[in-house]
C-alpha positions in Angstrom: -3.2 -41.8 -64.6 -2.8 -45.7 -65.7 -4.4 -46.1 -68.8 -7.0 -48.8 -67.8 -7.9 -47.0 -64.4 -11.3 -45.5 -66.2 -13.2 -43.1 -63.4 -11.4 -42.2 -60.3 -13.8 -41.3 -57.1 -13.4 -41.3 -53.5 -14.8 -41.2 -50.5 -14.8 -40.0 -47.3 -16.4 -43.1 -44.9 -19.6 -43.8 -47.3 -20.1 -40.4 -47.9 -18.7 -39.9 -51.3 -16.3 -36.4 -52.4 -17.1 -34.3 -55.2 -15.0 -32.1 -57.4 -12.5 -35.4 -57.8 -9.5 -34.5 -60.0 -6.8 -36.8 -61.1 -3.9 -34.4 -61.2 -1.0 -36.3 -61.5 0.5 -39.9 -61.1 0.9 -39.0 -57.8 -2.0 -36.2 -56.6 -6.0 -36.3 -57.1 -7.3 -33.4 -55.6 -11.1 -33.7 -53.8 -14.1 -31.8 -52.3 -14.5 -33.6 -48.9 -18.3 -33.5 -47.6 -19.4 -32.1 -44.9 -19.3 -34.6 -41.9 -20.3 -34.9 -38.6 -17.4 -35.2 -35.4 -15.5 -37.9 -35.5 -12.0 -39.7 -37.9 -12.8 -41.3 -41.0 -11.5 -43.5 -43.6 -10.6 -42.3 -47.0 -10.6 -44.5 -50.2 -10.1 -44.0 -53.5 -12.0 -46.3 -56.4 -11.1 -46.6 -59.7 -11.4 -49.4 -62.6 -8.3 -51.1 -61.4 -9.4 -51.2 -57.5 -9.5 -49.7 -54.6 -6.9 -47.9 -51.6 -7.6 -46.9 -48.5 -6.5 -44.4 -45.9 -8.3 -46.2 -42.5 -9.2 -43.0 -40.4 -7.2 -41.0 -42.2 -9.5 -37.7 -42.3 -11.3 -36.2 -39.4 -13.7 -33.9 -39.0 -13.7 -31.9 -35.1 -14.2 -28.6 -33.3 -11.5 -25.8 -33.6 -10.1 -24.6 -30.1 -10.8 -22.4 -28.3 -8.7 -20.1 -26.0 -10.2 -18.2 -23.1 -8.1 -17.1 -20.8 -4.7 -17.2 -18.9 -3.1 -18.0 -15.6 -0.6 -16.3 -14.9 -1.3 -13.3 -17.4 1.7 -11.4 -16.5 4.9 -12.3 -15.9 8.4 -10.2 -15.2 10.8 -9.1 -18.1 13.0 -11.6 -18.9 11.1 -14.5 -17.2 10.0 -18.2 -18.9 7.1 -18.6 -16.7 4.5 -21.6 -16.9 0.9 -20.8 -18.1 -2.2 -22.6 -18.0 -4.8 -22.1 -20.4 -8.3 -21.9 -20.4 -10.6 -22.8 -23.1 -12.4 -25.0 -25.6 -11.7 -28.1 -27.7 -7.9 -28.7 -26.8 -8.8 -32.5 -27.7 -11.0 -32.4 -30.3 -10.6 -35.2 -32.9 -8.5 -34.5 -35.2 -7.1 -31.3 -33.6 -3.4 -33.1 -34.0 -0.3 -31.5 -31.9 -1.2 -28.5 -30.1 1.0 -25.6 -30.6 0.9 -21.5 -28.8 2.4 -18.4 -30.0 3.3 -15.6 -27.9 3.5 -12.5 -30.0 5.7 -13.9 -32.8 7.6 -16.7 -30.7 6.7 -20.1 -29.7 6.3 -21.8 -26.4 7.7 -24.4 -25.4 6.8 -27.4 -23.1 3.2 -27.4 -24.8 1.1 -30.0 -22.7 -2.6 -30.6 -23.8 -4.2 -31.4 -20.1 -7.2 -32.3 -21.0 -10.3 -30.9 -23.9 -9.9 -27.6 -21.6 -6.5 -27.3 -20.0 -3.0 -26.6 -21.4 -0.2 -25.9 -20.1 3.1 -24.4 -21.3 6.6 -22.5 -20.5 6.1 -18.8 -22.6 9.5 -17.7 -24.0 11.4 -14.7 -22.2 9.9 -11.3 -23.3 10.3 -7.5 -23.2 8.4 -5.3 -21.4 5.1 -5.0 -23.2 1.9 -7.0 -23.8 1.6 -10.1 -26.6 -1.2 -11.8 -28.0 -1.6 -15.5 -27.6 -2.7 -17.6 -29.7 -3.0 -21.8 -29.9 -3.4 -23.7 -32.9 -3.8 -27.3 -33.9 -5.2 -28.7 -37.4 -8.4 -27.6 -36.6 -7.8 -24.1 -36.6 -6.6 -21.1 -33.9 -7.6 -19.0 -31.1 -6.1 -15.6 -30.3 -6.7 -13.9 -27.3 -5.4 -10.5 -28.3 -2.7 -8.9 -25.5 -3.5 -11.7 -23.6 -0.2 -11.6 -21.5 2.1 -8.9 -20.3 5.4 -8.9 -19.4 7.0 -6.0 -17.2 9.4 -5.2 -14.0 7.7 -6.0 -10.6 6.7 -3.1 -7.9 9.9 -1.8 -5.9 8.5 0.2 -2.4 11.0 2.3 -0.8 9.5 3.9 1.4 6.2 5.4 3.6 5.0 8.9 5.2 3.9 8.8 7.7 5.4 5.6 8.8 2.9 5.4 11.8 -0.4 5.7 12.9 -2.5 5.3 16.0 -3.8 2.5 17.7 -7.1 1.5 16.2 -7.5 4.3 13.6 -7.1 4.5 10.1 -4.9 6.4 8.2 -3.8 8.1 5.1 -0.6 6.8 3.5 1.6 7.7 0.2 3.9 4.8 -0.5 6.6 5.2 -2.9 8.7 3.6 -5.2 8.8 2.1 -8.7 7.3 0.7 -11.8 3.8 1.2 -10.2 2.5 2.5 -13.6 4.1 -1.1 -15.5 2.1 -2.2 -18.5 1.3 -5.4 -17.9 0.7 -4.8 -13.2 -2.8 -4.8 -13.8 -5.1 -3.9 -10.4 -2.1 -3.1 -7.2 -2.9 -3.9 -4.1 -1.6 -2.8 -0.6 -1.2 -5.0 2.2 -0.5 -3.6 6.1 0.7 -7.4 7.9 -2.6 -9.4 6.8 -4.9 -6.9 6.7 -5.8 -5.3 3.2 -5.4 -1.3 2.7 -8.5 0.8 1.2 -8.7 3.1 -1.5 -5.8 1.9 -3.3 -4.6 4.9 -5.8 -2.0 5.1 -8.4 -1.4 8.0 -8.9 2.0 7.6 -10.9 4.6 5.4 -11.8 6.8 6.2 -8.3 3.2 6.8 -6.1 0.5 4.8 -5.1 -2.1 6.1 -2.0 -3.5 4.2 0.3 -5.9 4.1 3.4 -4.2 1.7 6.0 -6.7 0.0 8.4 -7.3 0.7 12.0 -4.7 -2.1 14.1 -3.7 -2.8 17.1 -0.6 -1.4 18.7 2.4 -3.0 17.1 4.8 -2.7 14.0 4.0 -4.3 10.2 5.0 -5.3 7.3 3.7 -3.8 4.0 3.2 -5.2 1.0 2.6 -3.8 -2.8 1.6 -6.3 -5.1 0.6 -6.1 -8.7 0.6 -8.8 -11.2 4.2 -8.8 -11.9 5.1 -9.3 -8.6 5.1 -7.7 -4.8 7.4 -5.8 -2.5 7.9 -5.3 1.0 8.5 -3.3 3.7 9.5 -5.7 6.4 8.9 -2.9 9.5 6.6 -0.6 7.5 4.2 1.2 9.6 3.6 1.3 13.1 1.0 1.5 15.1 0.9 3.2 19.4 -0.7 5.0 21.5 -0.4 9.4 21.1 1.6 11.5 24.3 -0.3 13.0 26.7 1.0 16.3 28.6 0.0 16.9 31.8 2.1 19.1 33.8 5.3 20.6 33.8 7.7 21.4 36.8 8.7 24.0 37.6 5.9 26.2 35.4 7.6 29.5 35.5 11.1 31.2 34.7 12.3 34.3 34.7 13.1 35.7 31.1 16.0 35.0 28.9 16.9 32.0 31.4 16.7 28.5 30.3 15.2 27.2 32.8 15.2 23.0 32.6 12.2 22.4 32.9 10.0 18.3 34.0 7.0 16.9 31.7 5.0 14.5 33.1 2.2 13.0 30.9 1.9 9.4 29.5 2.5 7.5 26.2 6.4 9.0 25.4 7.8 6.0 24.6 4.8 4.3 22.3 5.9 2.0 19.3 5.7 4.0 16.7 6.6 7.4 18.5 9.9 7.5 16.9 12.0 11.0 18.1 9.8 13.2 20.4 10.1 16.8 19.8 8.8 19.9 23.0 7.9 23.5 21.7 8.1 26.4 23.4 5.1 28.9 21.6 6.3 27.2 19.1 9.9 27.5 20.0 12.2 24.2 19.6 13.2 23.1 23.3 16.2 20.1 24.1 14.0 16.9 25.4 15.4 13.8 26.4 12.6 11.3 27.0 13.1 9.8 30.8 10.5 7.4 30.6 7.3 6.6 29.3 5.7 9.6 31.9 9.1 11.8 32.5 10.3 14.4 29.6 13.6 16.9 31.2 13.1 19.6 28.8 15.6 22.8 28.5 13.5 25.7 27.9 14.4 28.7 25.9 15.1 32.2 26.7 11.6 33.6 26.5 10.5 37.1 26.9 8.1 38.0 29.5 4.3 35.9 28.7 2.7 32.9 28.9 3.2 29.8 26.6 1.5 26.9 25.0 3.9 23.8 25.6 3.4 20.7 22.9 5.1 17.6 23.3 4.8 16.2 19.1 6.5 11.8 18.2 5.8 10.5 14.9 2.0 9.5 17.1 0.1 12.7 17.0 1.0 15.9 19.5 -0.4 17.2 22.9 -0.8 20.8 24.1 -0.9 22.3 27.4 -2.3 25.9 25.9 -0.8 27.9 28.9 1.8 25.5 30.1 4.7 27.9 31.4 4.9 31.4 32.3 8.0 34.4 31.6 8.0 36.8 33.9 9.8 39.1 36.7 9.2 38.1 39.7 7.6 39.9 42.4 9.2 42.3 44.6 7.5 43.5 48.3 8.8 47.5 49.7 6.2 48.1 52.6 3.1 47.8 54.4 0.9 49.8 55.6 -0.3 49.2 58.4 2.7 47.6 59.4 0.9 46.9 63.2 -2.1 45.5 63.8 -3.8 44.6 67.4 -3.5 40.7 68.7 -6.0 38.6 67.6 -7.6 41.0 65.2 -7.8 40.3 61.2 -6.1 43.5 59.5 -7.0 45.3 55.9 -3.1 45.9 55.1 -1.6 47.5 52.0 1.1 46.2 50.3 3.0 48.1 48.3 6.3 46.8 45.3 6.7 46.2 42.3 5.8 43.5 39.5 2.8 42.8 40.5 0.7 42.1 37.5 3.7 40.2 35.2 1.8 38.6 32.3 2.8 35.7 33.6 2.2 36.1 37.1 -0.5 33.7 37.8 -2.7 34.3 41.2 -1.3 35.9 43.9 -1.1 34.5 47.8 0.2 36.1 50.8 1.4 34.9 53.8 1.8 36.1 57.0 4.0 34.2 59.3 3.2 30.2 58.2 -0.8 31.6 57.8 -2.1 32.8 54.4 -3.7 36.1 54.4 -7.8 36.3 52.6 -9.3 38.6 50.0 -5.3 39.2 48.3 -6.1 41.4 45.7 -3.9 43.0 43.3 -4.8 46.7 42.9 -2.1 47.5 40.1 1.4 46.6 39.1 2.5 47.9 42.3 0.1 47.4 45.3 -1.7 44.8 46.8 -4.1 44.7 49.6 -4.7 41.7 52.2 -7.0 40.7 54.7 
């Protein structure tokens, strides 16, 4: 405002600014022209002289924020996050700041024109806008970052599967539906499960892959973290029941029976149970091919016998019989010509017990032929 100053002009580079107004002895306002990206010297001129700020003003492109890695963190953590976008090193950008919600990130580093790194503040559970700001402008990703609690995996059902077969499994735990969780994955050993469904905050269902025999760790993972059961599931071979000895007993007795078969000690088998006609028996696994079992007292009849473990079941449909043994009271005739076969009627009781099975007749050490059970008290034989 020197009395001799006359008219004041301003230039940006070589282009005149417009709307130049001398506000006071220390302040001028002006509208700078639209210029290409770059740094420009700014000159003030009046009748008394000129003054220039070399590289005083810059034109550039505002930042663009496109994505973050990671996009979520555990509540209370302060993760290092990589921000990807464009124009982070534009001329005139000046200092760059990052804001998460309303909280400033720290350690903001401009790596190059497309990459920033920053340490995000510890946050409460929720989703947050993320903003990159510099002298040229700002760019925001709405709901760009989230904080939540990582998943907890506590149990599986079932905990065993057949070797080489897929299995539908229910996983139980906590925090499966956190706002920041993102997609959930399940891994068995190193193989991903399929059809992973987050049912609710405590339940996930998945189809486990067909794997070789063995025990495998199971891991649930999402954007917030992962949880693992070290020996979560075991794949093994199902039991096979092939025979019993003895295969029959008197009614109301509790016989000890040996069951033979295969795979009674397969990996993942767990506890082995035996039922006789749906009634539980007391079983002991002797080895991979043998069980000893105390059968329950049974009424007369035939019974299915089932061996079950965590992998599968095996059943002999008519595996065991209970009934009253036969009684032989008399024969007619009681004599025969030497060297000649004879048709003989045998009289007694209990010949048609439900559990009797096939009936044989032996004379000395020689088997009779054409044995016919006529009724409960009569058998004929040659």
